N, C-alpha and C positions, 0 to 999 in steps of 0.2 A: 629418722631423727628430725624430720622437717617440722617446723612450727605448725601447730594446728589450732585454729580459732573457732569458737562456738559463735554462731550468729547472734547479733544483739537482740533478736526476737525472742530468745530464751529469757524468761523473766521469773522473778519470785512472786509476782503479783497474780492474784486470782481475778483481778479486774482488767487484765490485759495491759496494764501500764508497765513499760519497760523500766526497771530499776537497775539494769546493768549488773546483774548477779546471776549465779547459777540457780536453776530450778531446785527448790527444796521439797522433799517429801516429809511431811510431819506426821508422826504418830501412826504411820501406816494406814491412814484414813484416806479413802478415795473421795476427794472433794470435787471431782470433775463435773458431777451433776449440778453443782451449785454455781458453776462458772458460766460466764457469757459465752456465746458461740465463738467469739474471737479468742477468748482466753483458752477455751477448750482446744481450738486449733493450734494455738501457740504451745500448749502443753504437749499435744501429740508430737509436734515438730521437735520439741526439746527432748522428749523421750526417745525419739528416733536418733537425735544427735547424741544423747547419752549412750545409747546402744552402740552407735558407731565409734564413739570415743573409747568405750570400754574395750571393744575388740582391738582397736589400735594399741591401747595401753598394754594389753597382754602381749602383743607381738614385740613391743619396744622393750618390755622388761625381761625378755627371755635372753639370758646370756648364753653364749655358745658352750660355756663350761669346758673349754679346751684352751691350753696354753695360758698366757697371762692376760687378764682383763681387769679393768677398773669398773666398778659399779657405783653409781651415784645413789646413795640412800636418801639423802636430803639435798634438794637443789635450791632451797629458799634461804631466807634470812630470819630475822626475829619476828616478822609479821605473821599473824594468823590468817588474815584475809587473802593471802597469796595462794592458799590451798596447797602448800608444799611443806614437806618436812624441812626442818632446819638442817644446817650443814652436817654432812656425814658421807664418808666414802669407804668402800671396800676394795682391796686389791686381791684378786683371785688368781690362783694357779691350779690348773687342772681340776676344776670343780671343788676346790677347797679355798675358803676365805682365809687369807694368811695375815693381812694387815688391815686394821681399822683406823681411820683417820677421823677424829671428832665424832660426837654423838649428840647432836642438838635435838630439840624437841620434836617428837614424832619419828625420830630415826630408829628407835628401838623396835617399833612396829615394822618399819621398812626392813630392818635386819631380819626379822622373822619371815617377812614376805619374800625376801631374797633367797631363802633356803640356807643361809649361812649358819654355822654352828660355832659357838664359843670354844668348843674343844679344839678347833682347827687353828685358831688365831696364834700367831707367833709374837705379835706386838700390837700395842694400842698407842696411838699418837694423838696428842692435842696440839693444835696450832696456837691456841690461846684460850683463856678461861672465861670469855664472855658466855652468857647463858645460852645463846643460840648455837653454841658449839659443845656444850657440856651437859645440858639439862637432863638427858635421858640416861646418864651413866647409872644412877641407882636402879632404874627400871631394868636396864639390860643385865646388870649383875644379879638382881633378884631372879630374873627369868633363867639365868644360867645355873641357879641352884638345882634346877631339875634336870640338868644335863650331866655329862660324864667327864667334864674336864677335871684333871688332877694336877697337871704341871703348873708351875707359877706363870702368871701373865705379867710381863713387863709393861709399864705405863710410862711413856715419855712425854714431857711437856715443858713449858718455859719455867724459868726461875721467876721469882716474884719481885715486887717493888713495894713502895709504900701503899699503893692503891690496890694491889692484887696479890693474893697468896702465891707462893711457889706451888708447883704441881704436887709435891709431897705433902705440903700443908693442906692443899685443897682436898686431896684424897683422904687425909686423916680427919679433916673437919666433917667429912661425910660419914666415914666408916670406923673411926677409932672406937674400940670397944668400951672406952670409959666416957668419952665426951662427944663422939660423933653424932651428927644429926640423925643418922640411920645406924646407931650403935648396935641395933639388933642384927645387923649384917657384919658385925665386927670380925667374924671368922674369915672374911675375905682379906683382912689384914694380918690376922694371926696365922692363917693357914690351918688346916685340920686334916685328919686322916681321910675324911669323906668329902673333901672339897679342894679348893685351890687358893693360892695366895696372890693378891695384887702386889706388885713390887714397883712402886712409883719412883721415878728418877727425874730430877731437875736437869734440864739441858740449858747451858748458858754459853753459847758460842761467843768467842771474841768478835769484835766488829770486823766484818769482812771474812770471817772464818766459816768454812764448811766443815762441820764436825760429824764424823761417823760415830753412830751410837749403837749400831746393831749389825752383826754379820754372822749368819748361820744358814746352812742348807741352801746356798745359792741366793739368799736375800741379803741385801745391803741397804741400810737406812741411814741417811745423813740429814742434818738440819743446819739451817742458817737463821740468824736473827734478822727480822724484817721490821720496818716501821709501820706501826698501827696506832698513831697518836702516841699516847703515853702508856699504852697497854703492852706488856711483854708478849711478844709474838714470834712464832717460828714458821718458816716455810720448810717443807719436807721433800726429799727426793727418795723414792723407793725403787730400788733396782732389783728385779727378779729375773734371774737367768740373763738373757740378752736385752730385756726390756727395761726402760726407765720411765717412771711416772713422777711428775713433779706437781706438788700442791702449793699454790701461792699462799693459801689461807687469806685472812683479811690483812691487807697492807696497802699503803698509798703508793707503793712501787718506787719509792725514791732511793732505796738502798741498792747500789749496783751489784751486790752479791747475788741477788735473785737471778740476774742474767747468767751468772756462772753456774748457779745451782741448776738452772733449767737447760743448760747447754745440751743440745742434741736429744732432748727428751722425746720419747715416742708420743707421750700425751702430756700436755701442760694444762692443768686445771686451774683457771684463774677466776677470781670472783668479780662478777659484773653487778656490783652493788650500787654504782652511781652512773648516771649518764654523762656524756661529754659536756663540758662547760660547768660542771659542779664546782662550787667554791665553799669556803668556810669550813666548819667542823667536818662535814661529810667527806670533803676532799682530803682533809688531814688524815682521815682513817682509811680511805679506799682509793683505788686507782681507776681512772676513767678509761674508756676504750682505747684512746690513743696511746696511753702508757702501756696498757696490756699488749697492744700491737707492737710497740717498740721493743718490749722485752721478748716477745715471741719471735720477732724477726731477728734480733741480735743473737738470740740463743739458738736459732735455726731449729725450732721445735717442729716435729712432724705433724702434730695435730693439736689444735687449740679447742678446749672445751670451756665454755662459760657457765658458771654455776653461781650459787648465792644470789639468785635473781630476786629482785625486790620490786615492789609496786612502782617505784620510780624508774625502773628499767624495763619492766614487762610492758610489751606493746611498742617498744622502741627498737625492736630487733633490726629492722631495715636500716635505721640510722646507725646503729652500732656496727652492722656489717660494713656500711660504707666507710665509716671512720677507720675500722680495723683494716679493711682492704687497701687503704692508702699506704700502709706500712708492712703488712703481713699478707703474703699470698697463699699460705697453706690452708688446709681444710679447717673450717670453723663450724662448731656445733653448739647450739644452746641446749643445756642439759635440763632434763626433767627427772623427777624421782624414778628410780629403778632403771634408768638408762645404763647401758653397758658400752664400753669402748675398748678397743684393742690397740 
């Protein structure tokens, strides 16, 4: 799970100029013959780097498929140039994906790459309804049409306000058979003999309340409202057998309920969307490393996983580690797509 960096000599340019981006292969055409000797040498180095990175990624994305694990499907935010899927997480138990948290852009592909099956899910959780946490829901549902799921799938998410729909309204706006944007997928709301039904539920905990929303087969799911500017947002605690995993979602960390929700968690997934010292609107939406560390320390979490990594925090991992280490002494990992944690 260590951070891995590609040398700056890997370029996009055929003239050998470093433009600080990944080497691109276009149209499957071999253009190395038209490159300068320096550019050809750089390209060979980058291909070697890519081969090395590929082999490392395979090892990192292999879950043990035993006991309880969390898998990061999307470790990024709303940016495309971070080369990460947007926020999404799976909770596994004994090689079956049981709970899905968020499904941002690119995460439906990661869901398939993980080997998860929609048939196995017991619950689907939204932290909030920003696009980088919800965009791939239609794609995921359409792909499940070709699966074997028959039982209803509960979908839990925040209640709405003036600026945001409630989760029930959001799902209806997508799939309602008469007016949904994807009304051709309306059977997912109606349910049918050859498919399954989405059952959306709005979750509105009172201030400071931790509300249990699901309990079955050794899985208990609880939610708390957290501050994310004016956006209705939830943090989630998923308990499976003796393990507890807490997802902060996007939040500025100012609501003390998050410390209680994360108490003694085996894994605390916190969003590293802003660096230390951030002010203004980004700080009103997200918590900096020092706040993450204070929550993790107060809650005595056993492992801290930083996700929702954005361009403004990528490359600042050493700084982030130093800030967090001042308050939290437990294990800290920076998440990448398809990473697994126990």
